[in-house]
SETOR-200025 format. One line per 4 residues: number of its first residue (from 0); for each residue x, y, z of C-alpha. Coordinates in Angstrom, 1 decimal. Each point is the difference from the previous one (the first is absolute). Example, Ala and Ser with C-alpha at 12.3 -4.5 7.8 and 13.67 -1.06 7.14 Angstrom:
residues 2
0 = 12.3,-4.5,7.8 ~ 1.4,3.4,-0.7
end
This chain:
residues 179
0 = -0.1,0.0,-0.1 ~ 1.2,3.4,-0.7 ~ -1.0,3.4,1.9 ~ 0.4,3.2,-1.8
4 = -0.8,3.4,1.2 ~ -1.7,2.4,-2.4 ~ 1.0,3.6,1.2 ~ -2.4,2.9,0.8
8 = -0.4,1.9,-3.1 ~ -2.6,2.0,-2.0 ~ -1.2,-0.7,-3.5 ~ -1.1,2.2,-2.7
12 = -3.4,-1.5,-1.7 ~ 0.8,1.7,-3.3 ~ -2.6,2.7,0.1 ~ -0.2,2.2,3.1
16 = 0.4,-2.0,3.4 ~ 2.9,-1.4,1.8 ~ -0.9,-3.1,1.7 ~ 1.7,-0.7,3.4
20 = 1.5,-3.6,0.5 ~ 0.6,-1.1,3.6 ~ 3.2,-2.2,0.6 ~ -0.8,-3.6,-0.2
24 = 1.8,-3.1,0.7 ~ -0.8,-3.0,-2.6 ~ 0.4,-3.7,0.9 ~ 0.4,-1.7,-3.4
28 = 0.2,-3.8,-1.0 ~ 1.2,-1.2,-3.4 ~ -1.9,-3.1,-0.4 ~ -2.2,-2.0,-2.4
32 = -3.1,1.6,1.7 ~ 1.3,3.6,-0.9 ~ 1.1,-1.3,-3.2 ~ -3.5,-1.4,-1.0
36 = -1.7,3.4,1.1 ~ 2.2,1.8,-2.5 ~ -0.6,-2.2,-2.9 ~ -3.7,-0.1,0.7
40 = 0.0,3.7,-0.7 ~ 2.6,0.4,-2.6 ~ -0.6,-3.4,-2.1 ~ 3.5,-0.7,-0.7
44 = 2.9,-1.9,1.7 ~ 1.9,1.8,3.0 ~ 2.9,-2.2,-0.5 ~ 1.1,1.1,-3.4
48 = 3.1,1.5,-1.5 ~ -2.0,3.1,-1.2 ~ 0.4,3.1,2.1 ~ -3.0,1.2,1.9
52 = -1.3,3.5,0.1 ~ 0.3,2.3,3.1 ~ -3.9,-0.5,0.0 ~ 0.4,-3.9,0.0
56 = 2.7,0.1,2.5 ~ -1.6,2.3,2.7 ~ -3.1,-2.1,-0.5 ~ 1.8,-3.2,0.6
60 = 1.1,1.5,3.5 ~ -3.7,0.5,0.5 ~ -0.5,-3.7,-0.9 ~ 2.9,-0.6,2.7
64 = -1.4,2.0,2.9 ~ -0.9,-1.7,3.3 ~ -0.8,3.2,1.9 ~ -3.6,0.6,0.4
68 = -1.7,3.3,-0.8 ~ 2.7,1.7,-2.3 ~ -1.1,3.4,-1.3 ~ -0.1,-0.7,-3.8
72 = 2.0,3.3,-0.5 ~ 3.1,-1.5,2.0 ~ 0.7,-2.1,-3.3 ~ 0.1,3.1,-2.2
76 = 2.8,1.5,2.5 ~ 2.3,-3.3,-0.8 ~ 3.3,1.3,-1.2 ~ 2.5,-1.6,-2.6
80 = 2.4,-0.8,3.3 ~ -2.6,-1.8,1.7 ~ -0.9,-2.1,-3.0 ~ 3.6,-1.1,-0.4
84 = -0.2,-1.0,3.7 ~ -3.0,-2.3,-0.9 ~ 1.4,-1.2,-2.9 ~ 3.1,-1.1,1.9
88 = -2.3,-2.1,2.5 ~ -1.6,-1.3,-3.1 ~ 3.3,-1.3,-1.5 ~ 1.2,-1.5,3.1
92 = 0.2,-3.7,0.0 ~ -1.1,-0.6,3.7 ~ 1.7,-3.2,0.2 ~ 3.6,-1.4,-0.1
96 = -1.1,-2.6,-2.6 ~ 1.8,0.2,-3.3 ~ -0.3,-1.7,-3.4 ~ 2.7,-0.9,-2.2
100 = -0.3,-1.0,-3.7 ~ -3.7,1.1,-0.3 ~ -0.9,0.2,-3.7 ~ -0.9,3.5,-1.1
104 = -3.5,0.5,-0.7 ~ -1.1,0.5,-3.6 ~ -2.6,1.8,-2.0 ~ -2.1,-3.4,-0.6
108 = -0.5,-0.4,3.7 ~ -3.4,1.3,1.6 ~ 0.3,3.2,2.0 ~ -0.1,-0.3,3.3
112 = -3.1,1.6,1.8 ~ -1.7,-0.4,3.3 ~ -2.3,-3.0,-1.3 ~ 3.2,-1.9,-1.2
116 = 1.7,0.3,3.3 ~ -3.4,-1.1,1.7 ~ 0.2,-3.1,-2.5 ~ 3.6,-0.6,1.2
120 = -1.2,0.2,3.7 ~ -2.5,-2.7,-0.6 ~ 2.0,-2.1,-2.1 ~ 2.6,0.0,2.8
124 = -2.3,-0.2,2.8 ~ 1.2,3.3,1.4 ~ -2.6,1.3,2.5 ~ -1.9,3.3,-0.8
128 = 1.5,1.5,3.1 ~ 3.1,0.4,-2.1 ~ -1.6,2.6,-2.5 ~ 0.6,2.4,2.8
132 = 3.7,-0.6,-0.1 ~ 2.6,2.0,-1.5 ~ -0.4,-0.5,-3.8 ~ 3.6,-0.9,-0.6
136 = 0.1,-2.6,2.7 ~ -3.3,-1.5,-1.2 ~ 1.5,-0.1,-3.7 ~ 3.3,-1.5,1.7
140 = -2.2,-2.7,1.8 ~ -1.7,-0.9,-3.4 ~ 3.3,-0.3,-1.6 ~ 1.4,-2.4,2.9
144 = -3.4,-2.1,-0.5 ~ 1.0,-0.1,-3.6 ~ 3.4,-1.0,0.3 ~ -0.7,-2.6,2.8
148 = -2.6,-1.5,-2.1 ~ 1.7,-0.5,-3.1 ~ 1.9,-3.5,-0.7 ~ 3.6,0.4,0.2
152 = 1.5,0.6,-3.3 ~ 2.4,-2.6,-1.3 ~ 3.7,1.2,-0.7 ~ 1.2,-0.6,-3.3
156 = 2.4,-2.8,-0.2 ~ 2.9,2.2,-1.4 ~ -0.4,2.5,2.9 ~ 0.1,-3.0,2.4
160 = 3.0,-1.5,-1.5 ~ 1.9,3.6,0.3 ~ -1.2,0.4,3.6 ~ 1.6,-3.4,0.9
164 = 3.1,0.7,-1.6 ~ 0.4,3.2,1.7 ~ -1.2,-1.5,3.5 ~ 2.7,-2.9,-0.5
168 = 2.6,2.3,-1.0 ~ -0.6,2.2,3.1 ~ 0.1,-3.3,2.2 ~ 3.4,-1.1,-1.4
172 = 1.2,3.6,0.9 ~ -1.3,-0.3,3.3 ~ 1.1,-3.4,1.1 ~ 3.2,0.2,-2.3
176 = -0.6,-3.0,-1.7 ~ 0.1,-1.1,-3.9 ~ -3.5,-1.4,0.0
end
């Protein structure tokens, strides 16, 4: 969870009035729930390489907000600096788990949307309570489930022979033998 503070400020309505905005601390959660809310409004995948507009980014902050009874004008007072802080939180892995040699996604793969993630959760028997986890942590759990459920890949014969030769050579050096 991330807490951000929107400082007290005054906004101009563009015509004739200044709107006072009181300082407000927002508790935010980047989760499948917030992703689903945002996608239901914007009708496009959030997890996309395409950049979001300022309006879309601020609306995602609104979807992430756990704080109750927030004055809507508070969201208009979000600065680019605050958005950078939110983006850093969104990009944080929230786990120590890493993956190596993962294939890169291709254009032919389906776009990841909230419904796809819910499908993955159902396929792996991940409880729906996890929809409130930080999204990157949930996606890591899904990747772990994918990796653990796959059959071990057979090592090609030539690669196995090369590995055994290197291992035998290292053992000969270590034990000072000829074989």
